[in-house]
N, C-alpha and C positions, 0 to 999 in steps of 0.2 A: 504494500500500500504506500502511496506517495505521501509526502509531507506537505500536502496542499493546505494552507492555513484557512481556506474557505470551507473545508470539509469538516463535518462533525463526526467524531468517532462514536460508535463503531459502525454507523449506518452508511457513511460515505456521502450523505446528503450535504448540501450547502446549508448554511444557517437559515436562509430564506425558505428553502424546501422543507427543512425540519420544522420551522414555525408554521408553515402551511399545513403539514400533516398533523401537527399538534392541534391546530385550530379545528380541523375536521374531527379529530378524536374527541375534543371537548364538546363540539356540537352534537356528535353522535351520542355521547354519554348523556347529555341533557335531554335529547329526544327519548332515549331509552328510559331514563329516569322518569320522565313525564308519563310515558306509556305505562310503566310499572306502577306508578302512583295511581293513575286512573284505574288500572286493573284491580289494585288492592282496595280502592274505594268502592268500586262496583261489587266486588266480592263481599265486602263488609256490609253493604246496603242490602244485597239480595240473599244473604245466607241467614236464615232465621236462628240457627244455633249459636251465632256469635252475639246476638243481642239479648 
């Protein structure tokens, strides 16, 4: 592997590419969390043995 200062170890991405991938990861985590929260609320509302 070369000693390119623009590359982020260990992925080989540039800093800008790494930040872009990170932003997609954060957005995906937020969407997943929102869907999971909605699913948990729906189960809590519709399941009689929880109340």
